[in-house]
C-alpha positions in Angstrom: 109.9 113.2 111.0 106.4 114.4 110.9 103.6 116.4 112.4 100.3 114.7 113.6 96.9 116.7 113.3 94.1 115.2 115.4 91.0 117.6 113.6 87.9 117.2 111.0 86.2 118.0 108.1 85.3 121.7 109.0 88.7 122.5 110.4 92.0 123.7 108.2 95.5 123.4 109.1 98.1 125.7 107.8 101.7 125.2 107.7 103.7 128.0 106.2 107.8 129.4 106.3 106.4 133.0 106.3 106.3 134.4 109.8 104.1 137.5 108.4 101.4 135.2 107.3 101.9 133.4 110.9 101.7 136.6 113.2 98.7 137.6 111.4 96.5 134.3 111.2 95.7 134.6 107.8 96.5 133.3 104.4 95.2 136.7 102.7 98.8 138.0 102.0 100.7 134.4 101.7 102.5 133.4 98.7 101.9 129.6 97.0 105.5 128.7 97.8 105.3 129.3 101.3 101.8 128.2 102.6 100.1 125.2 102.4 96.5 124.6 104.0 95.8 121.3 104.8 92.0 120.4 104.6 89.1 117.4 104.8 88.3 116.3 101.1 84.8 114.9 102.7 81.5 116.2 102.0 81.0 115.3 105.6 80.8 118.1 108.2 82.5 117.8 111.2 84.1 114.2 110.8 87.1 113.2 112.5 90.5 113.5 110.2 93.9 113.1 110.6 96.2 115.7 108.6 100.0 114.4 108.7 102.5 116.8 107.5 106.1 115.5 107.0 109.0 117.6 108.2 111.3 117.3 105.5 112.5 120.5 105.0 114.8 122.4 107.2 114.4 125.4 109.1 111.5 127.6 110.5 107.7 126.0 110.3 104.4 127.9 111.6 101.7 125.6 112.1 97.8 127.5 112.6 94.2 126.6 112.4 92.7 129.4 110.5 88.9 128.5 111.1 86.5 131.1 111.6 88.7 133.9 109.8 92.0 133.6 111.7 90.1 133.6 115.9 91.3 129.8 116.8 94.8 130.9 115.5 94.4 134.2 117.5 93.2 132.6 120.8 96.0 130.5 120.6 95.9 127.6 118.1 99.7 128.3 116.6 102.6 126.8 116.7 106.5 127.3 115.4 108.8 124.5 115.0 112.7 125.0 113.9 113.4 122.0 111.7 117.0 121.0 111.7 119.4 118.4 110.0 119.5 115.2 111.8 120.9 112.0 112.0 118.1 110.0 111.6 116.3 108.2 114.2 117.9 106.1 117.0 118.5 102.2 116.1 115.8 102.0 119.3 113.2 103.9 117.1 114.5 102.9 113.2 112.4 99.2 114.0 108.8 98.1 112.7 106.6 98.6 115.0 105.7 96.0 117.3 102.7 93.7 116.3 99.2 95.0 117.9 98.6 93.6 121.2 95.8 90.9 120.6 93.7 89.9 123.4 94.4 86.3 124.6 91.2 83.7 123.9 88.8 83.7 126.7 89.2 80.4 129.0 85.9 78.6 127.6 85.1 75.2 129.5 85.9 72.6 127.3 83.5 70.1 126.4 84.7 66.9 127.7 86.0 63.9 125.5 84.3 60.6 125.5 85.7 58.4 128.1 88.7 56.6 127.1 88.3 52.6 127.3 91.7 51.4 128.6 92.6 47.5 127.7 94.2 45.7 130.4 94.7 42.6 129.0 95.0 41.9 124.9 92.7 39.5 123.3 95.2 37.0 122.9 96.2 36.7 126.5 99.2 38.7 125.9 100.2 38.8 129.3 100.1 34.9 130.2 101.5 34.3 126.7 104.9 36.5 128.2 104.9 34.2 131.2 104.3 31.0 128.6 107.2 32.5 127.0 109.6 32.9 129.9 108.5 29.6 131.0 110.0 28.1 127.8 112.7 30.0 127.9 113.6 28.8 131.4 113.2 25.1 130.4 115.1 25.3 126.8 118.3 27.3 129.1 117.8 24.2 131.8 118.3 21.6 129.3 120.7 23.3 127.6 122.9 23.8 130.5 122.2 20.0 131.5 123.2 18.9 128.4 126.7 20.6 128.6 
C-alpha cells in the first residue's frame, strides 16, 4: 500500500515516525533515520507534482506539510496512520487494472460505394443452357425407358 499526495513543487511532504517532530510541525530536531522530506526536484516553482510514499514499515506514521515554516501543519495539514501487518490485497484488488476506457469512434457517414451491377443471365445463356440440358436428359430417360 502507499499514500499518494497531489501537491506542487513549492510544497513539501514530511513523513516521520517521531511523534515529537509531528506535534511540533517542524523537522528542526528530527533525526536522519526517522524523518523523510519529499519535495519537488523541478526548478519550476509551483509545478504540479505527485508524491507516492510506500507504507512498508509497520507502526505509527505521521505526515505533515512544513511549508511556511510549519504554519500549514499547525492549521491542520497533518495526519497520522497506523500501518499494520496485513494478509495482502483481496483477490478482487490483486488484479491488474482494466485497460483505460476508449471512446468509441464517432459515427461518420460512410461514402457510398459505386453501384454493383448484377448480371441476371450469363453471357453464354446459362439459364437457357440449363433448360436445354434438362430437355436432353428427359429425352434420354424416355429413350432408355422405351428400350427397356
